[in-house]
PDB file with one MODEL, atoms N, CA, C and O in Angstrom:
MODEL        1
ATOM      1  N   VAL A   1     -83.169  40.384  -7.949  1.00  0.00           N
ATOM      2  CA  VAL A   1     -81.767  40.808  -7.988  1.00  0.00           C
ATOM      3  C   VAL A   1     -81.237  41.220  -6.565  1.00  0.00           C
ATOM      4  O   VAL A   1     -80.364  40.515  -6.060  1.00  0.00           O
ATOM      5  N   GLU A   2     -81.690  42.271  -5.917  1.00  0.00           N
ATOM      6  CA  GLU A   2     -81.716  42.516  -4.935  1.00  0.00           C
ATOM      7  C   GLU A   2     -81.293  41.429  -3.763  1.00  0.00           C
ATOM      8  O   GLU A   2     -80.346  41.530  -2.984  1.00  0.00           O
ATOM      9  N   GLY A   3     -82.100  40.538  -3.842  1.00  0.00           N
ATOM     10  CA  GLY A   3     -81.714  39.280  -2.903  1.00  0.00           C
ATOM     11  C   GLY A   3     -80.316  38.649  -3.030  1.00  0.00           C
ATOM     12  O   GLY A   3     -79.631  38.502  -2.018  1.00  0.00           O
ATOM     13  N   VAL A   4     -79.871  38.273  -4.239  1.00  0.00           N
ATOM     14  CA  VAL A   4     -78.447  37.834  -4.826  1.00  0.00           C
ATOM     15  C   VAL A   4     -77.331  38.711  -4.415  1.00  0.00           C
ATOM     16  O   VAL A   4     -76.316  38.354  -3.816  1.00  0.00           O
ATOM     17  N   ILE A   5     -77.752  40.331  -4.953  1.00  0.00           N
ATOM     18  CA  ILE A   5     -76.405  41.150  -4.321  1.00  0.00           C
ATOM     19  C   ILE A   5     -76.276  40.906  -2.663  1.00  0.00           C
ATOM     20  O   ILE A   5     -75.291  41.002  -1.931  1.00  0.00           O
ATOM     21  N   SER A   6     -77.476  40.601  -2.410  1.00  0.00           N
ATOM     22  CA  SER A   6     -77.598  40.749  -0.538  1.00  0.00           C
ATOM     23  C   SER A   6     -76.659  39.339   0.041  1.00  0.00           C
ATOM     24  O   SER A   6     -75.885  39.307   0.997  1.00  0.00           O
ATOM     25  N   ILE A   7     -76.973  38.425  -0.739  1.00  0.00           N
ATOM     26  CA  ILE A   7     -76.517  37.086  -0.345  1.00  0.00           C
ATOM     27  C   ILE A   7     -74.828  37.151  -0.814  1.00  0.00           C
ATOM     28  O   ILE A   7     -74.027  36.463  -0.181  1.00  0.00           O
ATOM     29  N   VAL A   8     -74.385  37.970  -1.890  1.00  0.00           N
ATOM     30  CA  VAL A   8     -73.205  37.826  -2.350  1.00  0.00           C
ATOM     31  C   VAL A   8     -72.232  38.770  -1.288  1.00  0.00           C
ATOM     32  O   VAL A   8     -71.075  38.581  -0.910  1.00  0.00           O
ATOM     33  N   PHE A   9     -73.267  39.930  -0.957  1.00  0.00           N
ATOM     34  CA  PHE A   9     -72.653  40.498   0.107  1.00  0.00           C
ATOM     35  C   PHE A   9     -72.406  40.086   1.104  1.00  0.00           C
ATOM     36  O   PHE A   9     -71.560  40.708   1.745  1.00  0.00           O
ATOM     37  N   ASN A  10     -72.952  38.974   1.660  1.00  0.00           N
ATOM     38  CA  ASN A  10     -73.031  38.354   3.007  1.00  0.00           C
ATOM     39  C   ASN A  10     -72.092  37.481   2.974  1.00  0.00           C
ATOM     40  O   ASN A  10     -71.380  37.396   3.975  1.00  0.00           O
ATOM     41  N   ILE A  11     -71.837  36.615   1.848  1.00  0.00           N
ATOM     42  CA  ILE A  11     -71.022  35.911   1.751  1.00  0.00           C
ATOM     43  C   ILE A  11     -69.277  36.596   1.703  1.00  0.00           C
ATOM     44  O   ILE A  11     -68.247  35.960   1.924  1.00  0.00           O
ATOM     45  N   ASP A  12     -69.419  38.243   1.297  1.00  0.00           N
ATOM     46  CA  ASP A  12     -68.282  38.508   0.968  1.00  0.00           C
ATOM     47  C   ASP A  12     -67.725  38.959   2.527  1.00  0.00           C
ATOM     48  O   ASP A  12     -66.584  38.915   2.987  1.00  0.00           O
ATOM     49  N   GLY A  13     -68.768  39.324   3.025  1.00  0.00           N
ATOM     50  CA  GLY A  13     -68.551  39.798   4.484  1.00  0.00           C
ATOM     51  C   GLY A  13     -68.298  38.932   5.359  1.00  0.00           C
ATOM     52  O   GLY A  13     -67.874  39.347   6.438  1.00  0.00           O
ATOM     53  N   TYR A  14     -68.500  37.292   5.138  1.00  0.00           N
ATOM     54  CA  TYR A  14     -68.128  36.271   6.367  1.00  0.00           C
ATOM     55  C   TYR A  14     -67.094  36.128   5.782  1.00  0.00           C
ATOM     56  O   TYR A  14     -66.283  35.593   6.538  1.00  0.00           O
ATOM     57  N   LYS A  15     -66.574  36.381   4.553  1.00  0.00           N
ATOM     58  CA  LYS A  15     -65.247  35.722   4.085  1.00  0.00           C
ATOM     59  C   LYS A  15     -64.507  36.949   4.478  1.00  0.00           C
ATOM     60  O   LYS A  15     -63.584  36.387   5.069  1.00  0.00           O
ATOM     61  N   VAL A  16     -64.261  38.116   4.573  1.00  0.00           N
ATOM     62  CA  VAL A  16     -63.504  38.793   5.171  1.00  0.00           C
ATOM     63  C   VAL A  16     -63.747  39.074   7.001  1.00  0.00           C
ATOM     64  O   VAL A  16     -62.833  39.452   7.732  1.00  0.00           O
ATOM     65  N   SER A  17     -64.910  38.841   7.390  1.00  0.00           N
ATOM     66  CA  SER A  17     -64.747  38.428   8.975  1.00  0.00           C
ATOM     67  C   SER A  17     -63.948  37.203   9.258  1.00  0.00           C
ATOM     68  O   SER A  17     -63.277  37.129  10.287  1.00  0.00           O
ATOM     69  N   THR A  18     -63.988  36.326   8.461  1.00  0.00           N
ATOM     70  CA  THR A  18     -63.068  35.035   8.954  1.00  0.00           C
ATOM     71  C   THR A  18     -61.508  35.285   8.703  1.00  0.00           C
ATOM     72  O   THR A  18     -60.619  34.852   9.437  1.00  0.00           O
ATOM     73  N   SER A  19     -61.348  35.930   7.734  1.00  0.00           N
ATOM     74  CA  SER A  19     -60.337  36.405   7.401  1.00  0.00           C
ATOM     75  C   SER A  19     -59.658  37.283   8.204  1.00  0.00           C
ATOM     76  O   SER A  19     -58.429  37.220   8.175  1.00  0.00           O
ATOM     77  N   GLU A  20     -60.282  38.228   9.039  1.00  0.00           N
ATOM     78  CA  GLU A  20     -59.829  39.233  10.190  1.00  0.00           C
ATOM     79  C   GLU A  20     -59.853  38.004  10.889  1.00  0.00           C
ATOM     80  O   GLU A  20     -58.951  37.341  10.378  1.00  0.00           O
ATOM     81  N   LEU A  21     -60.416  37.312  11.815  1.00  0.00           N
ATOM     82  CA  LEU A  21     -60.190  36.462  12.464  1.00  0.00           C
ATOM     83  C   LEU A  21     -58.851  35.812  12.451  1.00  0.00           C
ATOM     84  O   LEU A  21     -58.165  35.798  13.473  1.00  0.00           O
ATOM     85  N   GLY A  22     -58.386  35.185  11.150  1.00  0.00           N
ATOM     86  CA  GLY A  22     -57.645  34.281  11.126  1.00  0.00           C
ATOM     87  C   GLY A  22     -57.826  32.711  10.972  1.00  0.00           C
ATOM     88  O   GLY A  22     -57.046  31.772  11.127  1.00  0.00           O
ATOM     89  N   GLU A  23     -59.225  32.800  10.590  1.00  0.00           N
ATOM     90  CA  GLU A  23     -59.689  31.495  10.226  1.00  0.00           C
ATOM     91  C   GLU A  23     -60.111  31.295   8.763  1.00  0.00           C
ATOM     92  O   GLU A  23     -61.047  31.817   8.157  1.00  0.00           O
ATOM     93  N   ASN A  24     -59.214  30.433   8.356  1.00  0.00           N
ATOM     94  CA  ASN A  24     -59.243  30.101   6.894  1.00  0.00           C
ATOM     95  C   ASN A  24     -59.292  28.789   6.560  1.00  0.00           C
ATOM     96  O   ASN A  24     -58.151  28.418   6.284  1.00  0.00           O
ATOM     97  N   PRO A  25     -60.259  27.722   6.435  1.00  0.00           N
ATOM     98  CA  PRO A  25     -60.528  26.742   6.143  1.00  0.00           C
ATOM     99  C   PRO A  25     -60.406  26.211   5.325  1.00  0.00           C
ATOM    100  O   PRO A  25     -60.837  25.060   5.266  1.00  0.00           O
TER     101      PRO A  25
ENDMDL
END
């Protein structure tokens, strides 16, 4: 479970980072 949560958190963080940078593929 910890691994899954970590992956989801990483994906969410990546989406937030791309949104902040203005990169929305």
